[in-house]
C-alpha positions as CSV (number, residue, x, y, z in Angstrom):
1,M,7.8,-14.2,21.3
2,E,5.2,-11.4,21.0
3,D,1.9,-12.0,23.0
4,D,-0.3,-10.2,20.5
5,A,1.3,-12.1,17.2
6,A,1.0,-15.5,19.3
7,E,-2.6,-14.6,20.2
8,V,-3.5,-13.9,16.2
9,L,-1.6,-16.7,15.1
10,S,-2.8,-19.6,17.7
11,P,-5.9,-20.1,16.4
12,H,-4.3,-20.8,12.7
13,L,-2.2,-23.6,14.1
14,L,-2.9,-27.2,13.1
15,V,-3.3,-30.1,15.2
16,G,0.1,-30.8,16.9
17,E,1.8,-27.7,15.9
18,R,3.0,-25.3,18.5
19,L,4.6,-22.0,17.8
20,L,8.3,-21.5,18.1
21,W,8.7,-17.7,17.5
22,S,6.4,-15.1,16.5
23,G,6.7,-11.4,15.7
24,R,6.2,-8.4,13.4
25,P,8.2,-6.3,11.1
26,E,10.3,-3.8,13.2
27,E,12.5,-2.2,10.0
28,T,12.0,1.4,9.5
29,A,14.7,1.6,6.9
30,G,12.4,1.0,4.0
31,L,9.9,4.0,5.1
32,I,13.2,6.3,5.7
33,R,14.3,5.2,2.2
34,R,10.6,6.2,0.6
35,A,10.5,9.4,2.8
36,L,13.8,10.4,1.3
37,A,12.5,9.7,-2.3
38,V,9.2,11.9,-1.6
39,V,11.7,14.5,-0.3
40,L,14.2,14.5,-3.2
41,V,11.4,14.2,-5.8
42,A,9.4,17.3,-4.1
43,A,12.6,19.3,-3.9
44,A,13.5,18.6,-7.7
45,A,10.2,20.0,-8.2
46,L,10.2,22.9,-6.3
47,V,13.8,23.8,-7.6
48,F,12.5,23.2,-11.2
49,R,9.6,25.5,-10.9
50,A,11.4,28.4,-9.1
51,M,14.3,28.4,-11.7
52,P,14.0,31.4,-14.1
53,Q,13.1,30.5,-17.3
54,D,12.9,31.9,-20.8
55,E,9.5,31.7,-22.6
56,S,9.9,28.7,-24.5
57,L,10.8,26.8,-21.6
58,A,8.0,27.9,-19.3
59,M,5.4,25.5,-20.8
60,Q,7.8,22.9,-20.6
61,A,8.5,23.5,-17.2
62,Q,4.9,23.5,-15.8
63,A,4.1,20.4,-17.6
64,N,7.2,18.8,-15.9
65,S,6.4,20.2,-12.6
66,I,2.9,18.7,-12.7
67,V,4.3,15.4,-13.5
68,L,6.7,15.7,-10.6
69,A,3.7,16.1,-8.3
70,V,1.9,13.2,-9.5
71,I,5.1,11.3,-8.8
72,V,5.4,12.6,-5.3
73,F,1.7,12.0,-4.5
74,A,2.2,8.4,-5.9
75,L,5.3,8.0,-3.9
76,I,3.5,9.3,-0.6
77,A,0.5,7.1,-1.5
78,E,2.8,3.8,-1.8
79,A,4.6,4.9,1.3
80,V,1.4,4.7,3.4
81,V,0.2,1.3,1.7
82,F,3.8,-0.1,2.7
83,H,3.6,1.2,6.2
84,S,-0.4,0.1,6.5
85,Y,0.9,-3.6,5.5
86,L,4.1,-3.5,7.9
87,A,1.7,-2.3,10.6
88,T,-0.5,-5.3,10.3
89,T,1.7,-7.8,9.4
90,L,2.5,-10.7,11.9
91,Y,5.0,-13.6,11.3
92,G,5.1,-17.1,12.9
93,V,7.3,-20.0,13.0
94,S,6.1,-23.0,14.0
95,N,7.5,-26.8,14.3
96,L,6.0,-27.5,10.8
97,R,5.6,-23.9,8.9
98,V,6.4,-20.3,8.6
99,M,3.4,-18.3,9.0
100,I,2.4,-14.8,7.7
101,V,-0.7,-13.1,8.6
102,S,-1.2,-9.8,7.0
103,G,-3.9,-7.7,5.3
104,L,-5.5,-4.3,5.1
105,R,-9.2,-5.1,5.9
106,R,-8.9,-8.3,7.1
107,R,-5.7,-10.4,7.9
108,D,-5.2,-13.6,5.7
109,L,-2.7,-16.3,6.7
110,A,-0.2,-17.7,4.1
111,S,2.5,-20.5,5.0
112,V,5.1,-22.3,3.9
113,F,5.5,-26.1,5.0
114,L,9.1,-26.3,6.4
115,D,9.4,-29.9,4.8
116,R,9.3,-28.0,1.3
117,L,12.8,-26.8,2.3
118,N,13.9,-30.2,2.8
119,A,12.6,-31.1,-0.5
120,A,14.3,-28.4,-2.5
121,H,10.8,-26.9,-3.4
122,I,11.8,-23.7,-1.8
123,R,15.2,-22.1,-1.1
124,L,15.3,-19.9,1.9
125,T,17.8,-16.8,1.6
126,R,18.8,-14.1,3.7
127,H,19.0,-10.5,2.7
128,G,20.0,-8.4,5.4
129,S,17.0,-8.0,7.6
130,N,15.1,-10.1,5.3
131,L,14.2,-13.6,4.6
132,E,12.9,-14.9,1.1
133,M,11.5,-18.2,0.3
134,R,11.3,-18.9,-3.4
135,P,11.6,-21.8,-5.7
136,P,15.3,-22.5,-6.4
137,A,14.7,-22.1,-10.3
138,D,13.0,-18.7,-9.9
139,H,16.0,-16.6,-11.0
140,V,14.0,-15.0,-13.8
141,R,11.5,-13.5,-12.2
142,R,13.2,-11.9,-9.0
143,A,11.0,-8.9,-8.6
144,S,11.3,-8.8,-4.9
145,Y,8.7,-5.8,-4.2
146,C,5.9,-4.4,-6.3
147,P,4.4,-1.1,-5.6
148,F,1.1,-0.9,-3.5
149,T,1.1,-4.6,-2.7
150,N,1.9,-6.5,0.5
151,P,5.8,-6.7,0.8
152,S,5.5,-10.2,2.4
153,L,3.3,-11.9,-0.1
154,P,3.9,-12.4,-3.9
155,P,1.6,-10.0,-6.2
156,D,-0.9,-12.5,-7.9
157,F,0.4,-11.3,-11.6
158,L,3.9,-12.2,-11.2
159,G,3.3,-15.8,-10.5
160,G,5.7,-18.1,-9.1
161,E,5.3,-18.7,-5.4
162,H,7.6,-16.9,-3.1
163,Y,7.3,-15.2,0.4
164,R,9.3,-12.7,2.3
165,L,10.0,-11.8,5.9
166,V,10.3,-8.3,6.0
167,G,12.2,-6.1,8.6
168,L,13.3,-8.7,11.1
169,S,15.7,-7.3,14.1
170,N,16.9,-10.8,14.6
171,S,16.8,-12.4,11.0
172,G,20.0,-14.3,11.4
173,Q,18.5,-16.2,14.5
174,I,15.2,-16.7,12.8
175,Y,16.9,-18.0,9.6
176,Q,18.8,-20.3,11.8
177,M,15.7,-21.7,13.7
178,I,13.7,-22.3,10.4
179,L,16.8,-24.6,8.8
180,D,17.2,-26.2,12.1
181,T,13.4,-27.2,12.3
182,A,13.4,-27.8,8.7
183,E,16.6,-30.4,9.3
184,K,14.6,-32.1,12.3
185,L,11.9,-32.9,9.8
186,A,13.6,-34.9,7.3
């Protein structure tokens, strides 16, 4: 349990609730993938710009390189926002719920009560180092990430409640802890 995460989560605990685990995202693979995407798009723009072209293609090449430059800047901005959210996100598992505290300006709390797992309102799944909590019938809208949004919380415009614990180094243990705690509530 991380002390700084527990310190931030403790004021949000309900009466009779105790914190079992707290932590923060530790995965850098998402940032590495974004950096690689930026480098590939930037390299493509530079190669495309440097290639000798005849007069008819010069104007098209200039327009395409401008579009690629805009895409590179958008990818950089998205990576900065993604990293900012990951740096300010804290997770906690208590004997009653899973908590996510995140935000860029001020940290807001989102939580999922574990008794909803027992009642089959929310299904918990593990995908590598990520845990997802979403309704069982939510197969149609399976957007797991939207650019420029908090990767742990659902964007408002998608509808349908779902939450993600992103980049956990010990996701298997936390997954099992959540299932065991939810089973005890039944």
